[in-house]
C-alpha positions in Angstrom: 26.4 3.7 2.6 25.3 0.6 4.6 23.2 -2.0 2.8 19.5 -2.1 3.8 17.7 -5.5 3.9 14.1 -5.7 3.0 11.4 -8.0 4.5 7.6 -8.0 4.7 5.2 -8.3 7.5 1.6 -9.0 6.4 2.5 -7.6 2.9 4.0 -4.3 4.1 7.6 -3.8 3.2 10.2 -2.7 5.8 13.9 -2.1 5.7 16.4 -3.4 8.3 20.1 -2.3 8.8 21.4 -5.8 9.7 21.6 -9.0 7.8 20.0 -10.9 10.6 16.7 -10.2 12.5 15.3 -12.0 15.4 11.7 -13.0 15.9 11.5 -10.4 18.8 12.8 -7.7 16.5 10.3 -8.6 13.8 7.5 -8.3 16.4 8.6 -4.8 17.3 8.6 -3.4 13.7 5.6 -1.4 12.4 2.4 -1.7 14.4 4.0 -4.7 16.2 2.9 -8.3 16.7 1.5 -9.1 20.2 3.0 -12.0 22.1 -0.3 -13.9 22.1 0.1 -14.3 18.3 2.6 -16.7 16.7 5.1 -15.4 14.1 5.6 -17.3 10.9 8.0 -17.1 8.0 6.4 -17.9 4.7 8.4 -20.5 2.7 7.4 -21.3 -0.9 5.6 -24.6 -1.3 5.6 -25.3 2.5 3.5 -24.4 5.5 4.8 -21.3 7.4 7.7 -21.9 9.7 7.2 -20.8 13.3 9.8 -18.2 14.3 10.6 -18.0 18.0 11.6 -14.7 19.6 15.3 -15.6 20.0 15.5 -17.2 16.5 17.6 -15.3 13.9 16.5 -15.1 10.3 19.0 -14.3 7.5 17.6 -11.4 5.4 20.4 -11.9 2.8 18.8 -15.2 1.6 17.4 -14.9 -2.0 14.1 -13.0 -2.3 12.3 -11.0 0.3 11.4 -12.7 3.6 7.7 -12.6 4.3 6.5 -12.8 7.9 2.9 -13.2 9.1 1.1 -13.8 12.3 -1.7 -16.1 13.4 -3.4 -16.8 16.6 -1.3 -19.3 18.6 -4.1 -21.8 18.7 -4.3 -22.1 14.9 -2.5 -24.3 12.4 0.3 -22.8 10.2 -1.2 -21.8 6.8 0.0 -21.8 3.3 -0.4 -18.0 2.8 
């Protein structure tokens, strides 16, 4: 059985079949994240890191990756 990788979008857990996921793929999961919103990856002790549509995120890194969205005119938060 293939390994499933877990990640969260706005505190909802999802599973992915591949080790890597792009920003565009994250945007398409669940209810989706519109293009007029910025996508961020939460990093402990740091402001969120902006994830572009073509950027790959390694879901095999320790812990569960946590993504969130904000209006593109706002400053990355410390969620």
